[in-house]
LOTORVO-997607 format. One record per atom (N, C-alpha, C, O): residue number from 1; atom name; x, y, z. Coordinates in nm, 2 decimals, decimal comma. Example, Ala and Ser with C-alpha at 12.3 -4.5 7.8 and 13.67 -1.06 7.14 Angstrom:
<atoms>
<seq->1	atom->N	px->1,32	py->-0,57	pz->0,78>
<seq->1	atom->CA	px->1,23	py->-0,45	pz->0,78>
<seq->1	atom->C	px->1,32	py->-0,33	pz->0,78>
<seq->1	atom->O	px->1,42	py->-0,33	pz->0,85>
<seq->2	atom->N	px->1,28	py->-0,22	pz->0,71>
<seq->2	atom->CA	px->1,37	py->-0,11	pz->0,71>
<seq->2	atom->C	px->1,29	py->0,00	pz->0,79>
<seq->2	atom->O	px->1,34	py->0,11	pz->0,80>
</atoms>
This chain:
<atoms>
<seq->1	atom->N	px->11,26	py->29,45	pz->11,80>
<seq->1	atom->CA	px->11,36	py->29,44	pz->11,71>
<seq->1	atom->C	px->11,35	py->29,36	pz->11,59>
<seq->1	atom->O	px->11,30	py->29,25	pz->11,62>
<seq->2	atom->N	px->11,39	py->29,39	pz->11,45>
<seq->2	atom->CA	px->11,33	py->29,29	pz->11,33>
<seq->2	atom->C	px->11,50	py->29,23	pz->11,33>
<seq->2	atom->O	px->11,61	py->29,28	pz->11,33>
<seq->3	atom->N	px->11,42	py->29,08	pz->11,32>
<seq->3	atom->CA	px->11,56	py->28,99	pz->11,25>
<seq->3	atom->C	px->11,59	py->28,99	pz->11,14>
<seq->3	atom->O	px->11,51	py->29,05	pz->11,06>
<seq->4	atom->N	px->11,72	py->28,92	pz->11,07>
<seq->4	atom->CA	px->11,77	py->28,97	pz->10,95>
<seq->4	atom->C	px->11,66	py->28,91	pz->10,84>
<seq->4	atom->O	px->11,65	py->28,98	pz->10,74>
<seq->5	atom->N	px->11,59	py->28,78	pz->10,87>
<seq->5	atom->CA	px->11,49	py->28,72	pz->10,81>
<seq->5	atom->C	px->11,37	py->28,81	pz->10,74>
<seq->5	atom->O	px->11,34	py->28,82	pz->10,62>
<seq->6	atom->N	px->11,31	py->28,90	pz->10,87>
<seq->6	atom->CA	px->11,23	py->29,01	pz->10,86>
<seq->6	atom->C	px->11,28	py->29,10	pz->10,73>
<seq->6	atom->O	px->11,21	py->29,12	pz->10,63>
<seq->7	atom->N	px->11,43	py->29,16	pz->10,76>
<seq->7	atom->CA	px->11,43	py->29,21	pz->10,64>
<seq->7	atom->C	px->11,48	py->29,17	pz->10,50>
<seq->7	atom->O	px->11,55	py->29,24	pz->10,43>
<seq->8	atom->N	px->11,43	py->29,05	pz->10,49>
<seq->8	atom->CA	px->11,48	py->28,98	pz->10,34>
<seq->8	atom->C	px->11,65	py->28,97	pz->10,36>
<seq->8	atom->O	px->11,72	py->29,02	pz->10,27>
<seq->9	atom->N	px->11,72	py->28,91	pz->10,46>
<seq->9	atom->CA	px->11,88	py->28,95	pz->10,40>
<seq->9	atom->C	px->11,87	py->28,76	pz->10,47>
<seq->9	atom->O	px->11,80	py->28,71	pz->10,56>
<seq->10	atom->N	px->11,99	py->28,71	pz->10,38>
<seq->10	atom->CA	px->11,97	py->28,56	pz->10,40>
<seq->10	atom->C	px->12,07	py->28,53	pz->10,52>
<seq->10	atom->O	px->12,18	py->28,56	pz->10,52>
<seq->11	atom->N	px->12,02	py->28,47	pz->10,60>
<seq->11	atom->CA	px->12,13	py->28,41	pz->10,69>
<seq->11	atom->C	px->12,27	py->28,36	pz->10,64>
<seq->11	atom->O	px->12,27	py->28,27	pz->10,55>
<seq->12	atom->N	px->12,37	py->28,41	pz->10,69>
<seq->12	atom->CA	px->12,51	py->28,38	pz->10,68>
<seq->12	atom->C	px->12,54	py->28,27	pz->10,64>
<seq->12	atom->O	px->12,61	py->28,26	pz->10,54>
<seq->13	atom->N	px->12,49	py->28,13	pz->10,71>
<seq->13	atom->CA	px->12,51	py->27,97	pz->10,71>
<seq->13	atom->C	px->12,46	py->27,93	pz->10,63>
<seq->13	atom->O	px->12,50	py->27,82	pz->10,59>
<seq->14	atom->N	px->12,34	py->28,00	pz->10,57>
<seq->14	atom->CA	px->12,27	py->27,96	pz->10,42>
<seq->14	atom->C	px->12,34	py->27,89	pz->10,32>
<seq->14	atom->O	px->12,31	py->27,79	pz->10,25>
<seq->15	atom->N	px->12,46	py->28,00	pz->10,32>
<seq->15	atom->CA	px->12,55	py->27,96	pz->10,20>
<seq->15	atom->C	px->12,63	py->27,85	pz->10,21>
<seq->15	atom->O	px->12,69	py->27,80	pz->10,12>
<seq->16	atom->N	px->12,63	py->27,81	pz->10,31>
<seq->16	atom->CA	px->12,72	py->27,70	pz->10,36>
<seq->16	atom->C	px->12,68	py->27,56	pz->10,34>
<seq->16	atom->O	px->12,77	py->27,47	pz->10,32>
<seq->17	atom->N	px->12,52	py->27,54	pz->10,36>
<seq->17	atom->CA	px->12,46	py->27,43	pz->10,32>
<seq->17	atom->C	px->12,49	py->27,38	pz->10,17>
<seq->17	atom->O	px->12,54	py->27,43	pz->10,07>
<seq->18	atom->N	px->12,44	py->27,22	pz->10,22>
<seq->18	atom->CA	px->12,48	py->27,16	pz->10,06>
<seq->18	atom->C	px->12,37	py->27,06	pz->10,09>
<seq->18	atom->O	px->12,33	py->27,04	pz->10,20>
<seq->19	atom->N	px->12,33	py->26,99	pz->9,98>
<seq->19	atom->CA	px->12,20	py->26,91	pz->9,99>
<seq->19	atom->C	px->12,27	py->26,78	pz->10,02>
<seq->19	atom->O	px->12,39	py->26,78	pz->10,00>
<seq->20	atom->N	px->12,19	py->26,66	pz->10,09>
<seq->20	atom->CA	px->12,23	py->26,56	pz->10,16>
<seq->20	atom->C	px->12,27	py->26,49	pz->10,05>
<seq->20	atom->O	px->12,21	py->26,50	pz->9,94>
<seq->21	atom->N	px->12,37	py->26,42	pz->10,07>
<seq->21	atom->CA	px->12,40	py->26,24	pz->10,00>
<seq->21	atom->C	px->12,28	py->26,17	pz->9,98>
<seq->21	atom->O	px->12,17	py->26,19	pz->10,04>
<seq->22	atom->N	px->12,30	py->26,09	pz->9,87>
<seq->22	atom->CA	px->12,15	py->25,96	pz->9,81>
<seq->22	atom->C	px->12,17	py->25,90	pz->9,94>
<seq->22	atom->O	px->12,28	py->25,88	pz->9,99>
<seq->23	atom->N	px->12,06	py->25,86	pz->9,98>
<seq->23	atom->CA	px->12,06	py->25,71	pz->10,10>
<seq->23	atom->C	px->12,14	py->25,61	pz->10,05>
<seq->23	atom->O	px->12,17	py->25,61	pz->9,94>
<seq->24	atom->N	px->12,16	py->25,52	pz->10,11>
<seq->24	atom->CA	px->12,25	py->25,42	pz->10,11>
<seq->24	atom->C	px->12,13	py->25,28	pz->10,15>
<seq->24	atom->O	px->12,10	py->25,28	pz->10,27>
<seq->25	atom->N	px->12,09	py->25,19	pz->10,07>
<seq->25	atom->CA	px->12,05	py->25,07	pz->10,13>
<seq->25	atom->C	px->12,15	py->25,04	pz->10,21>
<seq->25	atom->O	px->12,26	py->25,06	pz->10,19>
<seq->26	atom->N	px->12,12	py->24,96	pz->10,33>
<seq->26	atom->CA	px->12,17	py->24,86	pz->10,45>
<seq->26	atom->C	px->12,15	py->24,75	pz->10,43>
<seq->26	atom->O	px->12,02	py->24,74	pz->10,42>
<seq->27	atom->N	px->12,20	py->24,61	pz->10,42>
<seq->27	atom->CA	px->12,14	py->24,46	pz->10,41>
<seq->27	atom->C	px->12,12	py->24,42	pz->10,55>
<seq->27	atom->O	px->12,12	py->24,30	pz->10,57>
<seq->28	atom->N	px->12,09	py->24,53	pz->10,69>
<seq->28	atom->CA	px->12,03	py->24,46	pz->10,78>
<seq->28	atom->C	px->11,88	py->24,52	pz->10,79>
<seq->28	atom->O	px->11,86	py->24,63	pz->10,75>
<seq->29	atom->N	px->11,79	py->24,46	pz->10,84>
<seq->29	atom->CA	px->11,68	py->24,55	pz->10,90>
<seq->29	atom->C	px->11,64	py->24,56	pz->11,07>
<seq->29	atom->O	px->11,54	py->24,61	pz->11,12>
<seq->30	atom->N	px->11,74	py->24,50	pz->11,11>
<seq->30	atom->CA	px->11,69	py->24,49	pz->11,30>
<seq->30	atom->C	px->11,84	py->24,48	pz->11,33>
<seq->30	atom->O	px->11,93	py->24,41	pz->11,27>
<seq->31	atom->N	px->11,84	py->24,56	pz->11,44>
<seq->31	atom->CA	px->12,00	py->24,56	pz->11,54>
<seq->31	atom->C	px->11,94	py->24,49	pz->11,71>
<seq->31	atom->O	px->11,84	py->24,55	pz->11,75>
<seq->32	atom->N	px->11,99	py->24,40	pz->11,79>
<seq->32	atom->CA	px->11,99	py->24,39	pz->11,90>
<seq->32	atom->C	px->12,11	py->24,39	pz->11,97>
<seq->32	atom->O	px->12,21	py->24,43	pz->11,92>
<seq->33	atom->N	px->12,10	py->24,36	pz->12,08>
<seq->33	atom->CA	px->12,25	py->24,35	pz->12,17>
<seq->33	atom->C	px->12,31	py->24,24	pz->12,21>
<seq->33	atom->O	px->12,24	py->24,16	pz->12,27>
<seq->34	atom->N	px->12,39	py->24,23	pz->12,20>
<seq->34	atom->CA	px->12,44	py->24,09	pz->12,26>
<seq->34	atom->C	px->12,43	py->24,08	pz->12,40>
<seq->34	atom->O	px->12,42	py->24,20	pz->12,42>
<seq->35	atom->N	px->12,42	py->24,03	pz->12,50>
<seq->35	atom->CA	px->12,41	py->24,07	pz->12,64>
<seq->35	atom->C	px->12,58	py->24,02	pz->12,67>
<seq->35	atom->O	px->12,65	py->24,09	pz->12,74>
<seq->36	atom->N	px->12,63	py->23,92	pz->12,60>
<seq->36	atom->CA	px->12,74	py->23,88	pz->12,67>
<seq->36	atom->C	px->12,86	py->23,98	pz->12,60>
<seq->36	atom->O	px->12,95	py->23,98	pz->12,68>
<seq->37	atom->N	px->12,87	py->24,02	pz->12,52>
<seq->37	atom->CA	px->12,97	py->24,10	pz->12,45>
<seq->37	atom->C	px->12,92	py->24,27	pz->12,42>
<seq->37	atom->O	px->13,00	py->24,35	pz->12,37>
<seq->38	atom->N	px->12,80	py->24,31	pz->12,45>
<seq->38	atom->CA	px->12,78	py->24,43	pz->12,48>
<seq->38	atom->C	px->12,74	py->24,49	pz->12,35>
<seq->38	atom->O	px->12,68	py->24,60	pz->12,34>
<seq->39	atom->N	px->12,78	py->24,40	pz->12,20>
<seq->39	atom->CA	px->12,80	py->24,42	pz->12,08>
<seq->39	atom->C	px->12,68	py->24,43	pz->12,00>
<seq->39	atom->O	px->12,58	py->24,43	pz->12,08>
<seq->40	atom->N	px->12,64	py->24,45	pz->11,84>
<seq->40	atom->CA	px->12,50	py->24,50	pz->11,83>
<seq->40	atom->C	px->12,52	py->24,38	pz->11,76>
<seq->40	atom->O	px->12,64	py->24,35	pz->11,74>
<seq->41	atom->N	px->12,45	py->24,31	pz->11,72>
<seq->41	atom->CA	px->12,39	py->24,20	pz->11,62>
<seq->41	atom->C	px->12,28	py->24,23	pz->11,50>
<seq->41	atom->O	px->12,16	py->24,25	pz->11,52>
<seq->42	atom->N	px->12,34	py->24,24	pz->11,36>
<seq->42	atom->CA	px->12,25	py->24,31	pz->11,28>
<seq->42	atom->C	px->12,20	py->24,17	pz->11,22>
<seq->42	atom->O	px->12,28	py->24,07	pz->11,20>
<seq->43	atom->N	px->12,07	py->24,16	pz->11,18>
<seq->43	atom->CA	px->12,00	py->24,08	pz->11,12>
<seq->43	atom->C	px->11,92	py->24,13	pz->10,96>
<seq->43	atom->O	px->11,88	py->24,24	pz->10,92>
<seq->44	atom->N	px->11,93	py->24,00	pz->10,90>
<seq->44	atom->CA	px->11,88	py->24,09	pz->10,78>
<seq->44	atom->C	px->11,67	py->24,04	pz->10,76>
<seq->44	atom->O	px->11,61	py->23,95	pz->10,81>
<seq->45	atom->N	px->11,64	py->24,10	pz->10,70>
<seq->45	atom->CA	px->11,44	py->24,04	pz->10,68>
<seq->45	atom->C	px->11,42	py->23,91	pz->10,70>
<seq->45	atom->O	px->11,30	py->23,89	pz->10,73>
<seq->46	atom->N	px->11,49	py->23,81	pz->10,69>
<seq->46	atom->CA	px->11,46	py->23,65	pz->10,72>
<seq->46	atom->C	px->11,55	py->23,62	pz->10,86>
<seq->46	atom->O	px->11,55	py->23,50	pz->10,90>
<seq->47	atom->N	px->11,64	py->23,71	pz->10,95>
<seq->47	atom->CA	px->11,69	py->23,67	pz->11,06>
<seq->47	atom->C	px->11,82	py->23,65	pz->11,06>
<seq->47	atom->O	px->11,89	py->23,65	pz->11,16>
<seq->48	atom->N	px->11,86	py->23,64	pz->10,94>
<seq->48	atom->CA	px->12,00	py->23,57	pz->10,90>
<seq->48	atom->C	px->12,11	py->23,72	pz->10,98>
<seq->48	atom->O	px->12,09	py->23,84	pz->10,96>
<seq->49	atom->N	px->12,22	py->23,65	pz->11,07>
<seq->49	atom->CA	px->12,32	py->23,73	pz->11,13>
<seq->49	atom->C	px->12,39	py->23,80	pz->11,00>
<seq->49	atom->O	px->12,47	py->23,73	pz->10,94>
<seq->50	atom->N	px->12,37	py->23,92	pz->10,97>
<seq->50	atom->CA	px->12,47	py->24,03	pz->10,85>
<seq->50	atom->C	px->12,59	py->24,08	pz->10,96>
<seq->50	atom->O	px->12,57	py->24,12	pz->11,08>
<seq->51	atom->N	px->12,71	py->24,06	pz->10,90>
<seq->51	atom->CA	px->12,85	py->24,09	pz->10,90>
<seq->51	atom->C	px->12,84	py->24,26	pz->10,82>
<seq->51	atom->O	px->12,82	py->24,29	pz->10,71>
<seq->52	atom->N	px->12,87	py->24,32	pz->10,93>
<seq->52	atom->CA	px->12,86	py->24,46	pz->10,91>
<seq->52	atom->C	px->13,00	py->24,54	pz->10,88>
<seq->52	atom->O	px->13,00	py->24,66	pz->10,85>
<seq->53	atom->N	px->13,15	py->24,44	pz->10,91>
<seq->53	atom->CA	px->13,22	py->24,48	pz->10,88>
<seq->53	atom->C	px->13,31	py->24,48	pz->11,01>
<seq->53	atom->O	px->13,25	py->24,47	pz->11,12>
<seq->54	atom->N	px->13,43	py->24,51	pz->11,00>
<seq->54	atom->CA	px->13,53	py->24,53	pz->11,11>
<seq->54	atom->C	px->13,58	py->24,69	pz->11,14>
<seq->54	atom->O	px->13,64	py->24,75	pz->11,05>
<seq->55	atom->N	px->13,56	py->24,77	pz->11,28>
<seq->55	atom->CA	px->13,67	py->24,87	pz->11,28>
<seq->55	atom->C	px->13,74	py->24,82	pz->11,41>
<seq->55	atom->O	px->13,72	py->24,73	pz->11,48>
<seq->56	atom->N	px->13,84	py->24,95	pz->11,41>
<seq->56	atom->CA	px->13,87	py->24,96	pz->11,51>
<seq->56	atom->C	px->13,87	py->25,00	pz->11,65>
<seq->56	atom->O	px->13,76	py->25,00	pz->11,69>
<seq->57	atom->N	px->13,95	py->25,04	pz->11,73>
<seq->57	atom->CA	px->13,93	py->25,08	pz->11,86>
<seq->57	atom->C	px->14,05	py->25,20	pz->11,88>
<seq->57	atom->O	px->14,17	py->25,19	pz->11,86>
<seq->58	atom->N	px->13,98	py->25,32	pz->11,93>
<seq->58	atom->CA	px->14,09	py->25,39	pz->12,00>
<seq->58	atom->C	px->14,11	py->25,43	pz->12,10>
<seq->58	atom->O	px->14,03	py->25,38	pz->12,18>
<seq->59	atom->N	px->14,21	py->25,52	pz->12,17>
<seq->59	atom->CA	px->14,24	py->25,56	pz->12,33>
<seq->59	atom->C	px->14,31	py->25,63	pz->12,27>
<seq->59	atom->O	px->14,37	py->25,61	pz->12,17>
<seq->60	atom->N	px->14,30	py->25,74	pz->12,36>
<seq->60	atom->CA	px->14,36	py->25,90	pz->12,36>
<seq->60	atom->C	px->14,41	py->25,91	pz->12,55>
<seq->60	atom->O	px->14,36	py->25,84	pz->12,64>
<seq->61	atom->N	px->14,49	py->25,98	pz->12,55>
<seq->61	atom->CA	px->14,56	py->25,99	pz->12,66>
<seq->61	atom->C	px->14,62	py->26,16	pz->12,65>
<seq->61	atom->O	px->14,67	py->26,19	pz->12,54>
<seq->62	atom->N	px->14,61	py->26,24	pz->12,75>
<seq->62	atom->CA	px->14,62	py->26,38	pz->12,77>
<seq->62	atom->C	px->14,71	py->26,38	pz->12,91>
<seq->62	atom->O	px->14,65	py->26,33	pz->13,00>
<seq->63	atom->N	px->14,82	py->26,43	pz->12,91>
<seq->63	atom->CA	px->14,89	py->26,46	pz->13,06>
<seq->63	atom->C	px->14,90	py->26,66	pz->13,05>
<seq->63	atom->O	px->14,94	py->26,73	pz->12,95>
<seq->64	atom->N	px->14,87	py->26,69	pz->13,17>
<seq->64	atom->CA	px->14,86	py->26,88	pz->13,19>
<seq->64	atom->C	px->14,98	py->26,88	pz->13,25>
<seq->64	atom->O	px->15,00	py->26,80	pz->13,33>
<seq->65	atom->N	px->15,04	py->26,96	pz->13,22>
<seq->65	atom->CA	px->15,20	py->27,03	pz->13,31>
<seq->65	atom->C	px->15,15	py->27,21	pz->13,35>
<seq->65	atom->O	px->15,13	py->27,29	pz->13,26>
<seq->66	atom->N	px->15,13	py->27,23	pz->13,45>
<seq->66	atom->CA	px->15,13	py->27,37	pz->13,53>
<seq->66	atom->C	px->15,30	py->27,40	pz->13,61>
<seq->66	atom->O	px->15,36	py->27,34	pz->13,70>
<seq->67	atom->N	px->15,32	py->27,51	pz->13,55>
<seq->67	atom->CA	px->15,44	py->27,49	pz->13,63>
<seq->67	atom->C	px->15,47	py->27,69	pz->13,66>
<seq->67	atom->O	px->15,44	py->27,77	pz->13,57>
<seq->68	atom->N	px->15,51	py->27,73	pz->13,77>
<seq->68	atom->CA	px->15,46	py->27,89	pz->13,83>
<seq->68	atom->C	px->15,64	py->27,91	pz->13,93>
<seq->68	atom->O	px->15,65	py->27,94	pz->14,05>
<seq->69	atom->N	px->15,73	py->27,89	pz->13,84>
<seq->69	atom->CA	px->15,87	py->27,90	pz->13,91>
<seq->69	atom->C	px->15,92	py->28,06	pz->13,92>
<seq->69	atom->O	px->16,01	py->28,11	pz->13,98>
<seq->70	atom->N	px->15,86	py->28,09	pz->13,87>
<seq->70	atom->CA	px->15,88	py->28,25	pz->13,79>
<seq->70	atom->C	px->15,76	py->28,36	pz->13,83>
<seq->70	atom->O	px->15,77	py->28,47	pz->13,78>
<seq->71	atom->N	px->15,67	py->28,31	pz->13,90>
<seq->71	atom->CA	px->15,55	py->28,37	pz->13,89>
<seq->71	atom->C	px->15,43	py->28,44	pz->13,82>
<seq->71	atom->O	px->15,34	py->28,51	pz->13,83>
<seq->72	atom->N	px->15,53	py->28,34	pz->13,73>
<seq->72	atom->CA	px->15,43	py->28,37	pz->13,54>
<seq->72	atom->C	px->15,36	py->28,24	pz->13,53>
<seq->72	atom->O	px->15,44	py->28,15	pz->13,53>
<seq->73	atom->N	px->15,23	py->28,21	pz->13,53>
<seq->73	atom->CA	px->15,18	py->28,12	pz->13,48>
<seq->73	atom->C	px->15,24	py->28,06	pz->13,38>
<seq->73	atom->O	px->15,29	py->28,15	pz->13,30>
<seq->74	atom->N	px->15,27	py->27,91	pz->13,35>
<seq->74	atom->CA	px->15,32	py->27,86	pz->13,24>
<seq->74	atom->C	px->15,22	py->27,71	pz->13,23>
<seq->74	atom->O	px->15,19	py->27,63	pz->13,33>
<seq->75	atom->N	px->15,18	py->27,69	pz->13,11>
<seq->75	atom->CA	px->15,07	py->27,57	pz->13,12>
<seq->75	atom->C	px->15,11	py->27,50	pz->12,99>
<seq->75	atom->O	px->15,13	py->27,56	pz->12,88>
<seq->76	atom->N	px->15,12	py->27,38	pz->13,00>
<seq->76	atom->CA	px->15,14	py->27,31	pz->12,89>
<seq->76	atom->C	px->15,06	py->27,18	pz->12,88>
<seq->76	atom->O	px->14,98	py->27,16	pz->12,97>
<seq->77	atom->N	px->15,07	py->27,07	pz->12,76>
<seq->77	atom->CA	px->14,98	py->26,93	pz->12,77>
<seq->77	atom->C	px->15,08	py->26,86	pz->12,64>
<seq->77	atom->O	px->15,16	py->26,90	pz->12,55>
<seq->78	atom->N	px->15,03	py->26,74	pz->12,69>
<seq->78	atom->CA	px->15,08	py->26,67	pz->12,58>
<seq->78	atom->C	px->14,95	py->26,52	pz->12,56>
<seq->78	atom->O	px->14,90	py->26,46	pz->12,65>
<seq->79	atom->N	px->14,93	py->26,51	pz->12,39>
<seq->79	atom->CA	px->14,85	py->26,46	pz->12,37>
<seq->79	atom->C	px->14,92	py->26,32	pz->12,28>
<seq->79	atom->O	px->15,01	py->26,32	pz->12,19>
<seq->80	atom->N	px->14,86	py->26,21	pz->12,33>
<seq->80	atom->CA	px->14,89	py->26,09	pz->12,27>
<seq->80	atom->C	px->14,79	py->25,97	pz->12,21>
<seq->80	atom->O	px->14,72	py->25,93	pz->12,30>
<seq->81	atom->N	px->14,76	py->25,92	pz->12,09>
<seq->81	atom->CA	px->14,67	py->25,82	pz->12,05>
<seq->81	atom->C	px->14,69	py->25,69	pz->12,01>
<seq->81	atom->O	px->14,76	py->25,70	pz->11,91>
<seq->82	atom->N	px->14,65	py->25,56	pz->12,04>
<seq->82	atom->CA	px->14,65	py->25,46	pz->12,02>
<seq->82	atom->C	px->14,54	py->25,42	pz->11,91>
<seq->82	atom->O	px->14,43	py->25,47	pz->11,92>
<seq->83	atom->N	px->14,57	py->25,34	pz->11,82>
<seq->83	atom->CA	px->14,47	py->25,29	pz->11,75>
<seq->83	atom->C	px->14,50	py->25,13	pz->11,75>
<seq->83	atom->O	px->14,61	py->25,09	pz->11,79>
<seq->84	atom->N	px->14,41	py->25,03	pz->11,70>
<seq->84	atom->CA	px->14,46	py->24,92	pz->11,70>
<seq->84	atom->C	px->14,34	py->24,90	pz->11,57>
<seq->84	atom->O	px->14,33	py->24,79	pz->11,51>
</atoms>
């Protein structure tokens, strides 16, 4: 069986492609792991620690409910998230 490429047809996903954005220079050259905090430590070319900015953390919860009081399955769920 011949494929679309063999027939000269362009794959549908190819129209969705776009060029990669321009590369950005980052101020660090190495990353190490702090054994106490388990966080990355970023250092520049001469070994000076570079601050890479702050970011928050997020936590999500989901509860599922299933009821079947009338012999017809009924399912629902709630979602909630918390970010700092």
